KEPA-675361 format. One record per residue (C-alpha): x, y, z. Coordinates in steps of 0.2 Angstrom, whole numbers, padded with zeros to 4 digits, always signed. Example, Ala and Ser with C-alpha at 12.3 -4.5 7.8 and 13.67 -1.06 7.14 Angstrom:
+0062-0022+0039;+0068-0005+0036;
END
This chain:
-0065-0609-0115;-0078-0618-0125;-0096-0615-0118;-0101-0633-0121;-0090-0640-0107;-0099-0645-0092;-0095-0648-0073;-0102-0664-0068;-0107-0664-0049;-0106-0681-0041;-0113-0681-0023;-0125-0692-0013;-0131-0677-0003;-0145-0668-0012;-0143-0652-0002;-0125-0651-0008;-0130-0654-0026;-0143-0641-0026;-0131-0628-0018;-0118-0632-0031;-0130-0631-0045;-0136-0613-0039;-0118-0608-0037;-0113-0613-0054;-0128-0606-0062;-0124-0589-0055;-0106-0591-0061;-0113-0595-0079;-0105-0613-0078;-0116-0627-0085;-0118-0641-0073;-0126-0658-0072;-0130-0667-0056;-0127-0685-0052;-0133-0693-0036;-0119-0706-0036;-0103-0712-0045;-0113-0726-0053;-0126-0715-0059;-0113-0704-0067;-0104-0718-0075;-0121-0724-0082;-0125-0707-0089;-0109-0701-0096;-0101-0707-0112;-0083-0712-0112;-0079-0697-0123;-0088-0684-0112;-0079-0667-0110;-0079-0656-0095;-0074-0659-0078;-0080-0669-0063;-0083-0662-0045;-0085-0677-0034;-0087-0680-0015;-0072-0692-0009;-0084-0702+0002;-0100-0709-0005;-0109-0725-0003;-0107-0739-0016;-0092-0731-0025;-0082-0717-0018;-0073-0703-0027;-0057-0712-0028;-0064-0727-0036;-0074-0716-0048;-0058-0708-0054;-0050-0725-0057;-0065-0731-0067;-0064-0716-0078;-0045-0719-0081;-0049-0737-0086;-0062-0731-0098;-0049-0719-0106;-0058-0704-0100;-0046-0689-0096;-0059-0677-0089;-0051-0667-0074;-0057-0673-0057;-0059-0662-0042;-0063-0670-0026;-0072-0663-0011;-0066-0669+0006;-0073-0668+0023;-0064-0666+0039;-0050-0679+0041;-0051-0684+0023;-0035-0674+0017;-0025-0691+0016;-0038-0697+0004;-0037-0681-0006;-0018-0683-0007;-0020-0700-0014;-0032-0694-0027;-0020-0681-0032;-0006-0694-0034;-0018-0704-0045;-0021-0689-0056;-0035-0678-0048;-0033-0660-0054;-0037-0652-0037;-0046-0655-0020;-0058-0644-0010;-0061-0645+0008;-0078-0644+0015;-0086-0632+0020;-0079-0624+0004;-0076-0606-0001;-0087-0602-0016;-0074-0592-0025;-0061-0606-0022;-0072-0619-0030;-0077-0609-0045;-0059-0605-0048;-0054-0623-0047;-0068-0628-0059;-0064-0615-0071;-0046-0620-0071;-0051-0638-0074;-0063-0634-0088;-0049-0623-0096;-0037-0637-0095;-0050-0649-0103;-0053-0636-0117;-0035-0635-0121;-0033-0654-0121;-0047-0655-0133;-0040-0642-0145;-0023-0650-0145;-0031-0667-0149;-0042-0660-0163;-0026-0651-0170;-0016-0667-0170;-0030-0677-0178;-0031-0663-0192;-0013-0664-0195;-0013-0683-0196;-0027-0682-0209;-0017-0670-0219;-0001-0681-0218;-0012-0696-0224;-0016-0686-0240;+0003-0685-0244;+0010-0696-0258;+0025-0708-0253;+0037-0696-0261;+0029-0681-0252;+0030-0689-0236;+0049-0693-0239;+0052-0675-0243;+0043-0670-0227;+0054-0681-0216;+0069-0674-0224;+0063-0656-0220;+0060-0661-0202;+0077-0668-0201;+0083-0650-0206;+0090-0656-0223;+0091-0644-0238;+0083-0647-0254;+0099-0652-0262;+0103-0665-0248;+0085-0672-0249;+0087-0673-0268;+0103-0683-0266;+0096-0695-0253;+0080-0698-0264;+0090-0699-0280;+0080-0685-0288;+0083-0667-0294;+0083-0652-0282;+0069-0645-0294;+0059-0660-0291;+0061-0659-0272;+0055-0641-0274;+0039-0647-0283;+0036-0660-0270;+0039-0647-0256;+0027-0635-0263;+0013-0648-0265;+0015-0655-0247;+0015-0637-0240;-0002-0634-0249;-0009-0651-0243;-0003-0648-0225;-0010-0630-0226;+0007-0623-0219;+0011-0605-0224;+0030-0607-0219;+0043-0620-0216;+0043-0617-0198;+0024-0620-0196;+0026-0636-0207;+0039-0643-0195;+0029-0638-0179;+0014-0646-0186;+0023-0662-0190;+0032-0662-0173;+0015-0659-0164;+0008-0674-0173;+0023-0685-0167;+0030-0686-0185;+0049-0688-0186;+0052-0684-0168;+0044-0685-0151;+0028-0674-0149;+0031-0656-0142;
END
């Protein structure tokens, strides 16, 4: 897990914020404290990474509305909601709307640390996947039109001979284009080339 991922604690109770800050510090998890949902939205960029630990009930804007605002912004940070007695139905609603988890107060320290670590790991994996897809897309963009046509043929499982027939070129020419696109795509094998292409949604649905 990347060490630049942060848990954003959103709670109007200063005692809760300080308690959680101490807990995360002892666990080696970077944390930032926000006194309200609006304060967090004002401070956090739309492309912020990490996860959010928010109280479900707060004045002004509650945790549910915060989660909805984040989705409207296109921010996919995992959200963990903290609930008080009798707020489980709200927590279930939050889960249905995409929350990663919910923690009931008074919460168990180990449980909340485990939930936050799981959310940060999920965010780290999502970011790695996004960066990988972007890198593949850039490599695909460097291909010539003919190299791209050969790539599509390979993804469809065609042999060099079939690709040559479809493109009205010689199999030897296909071999040259294939070698060039393997180099440009930084693929050490055909299987890796196909997986990279499929991951980027080229020629099929993303895997």
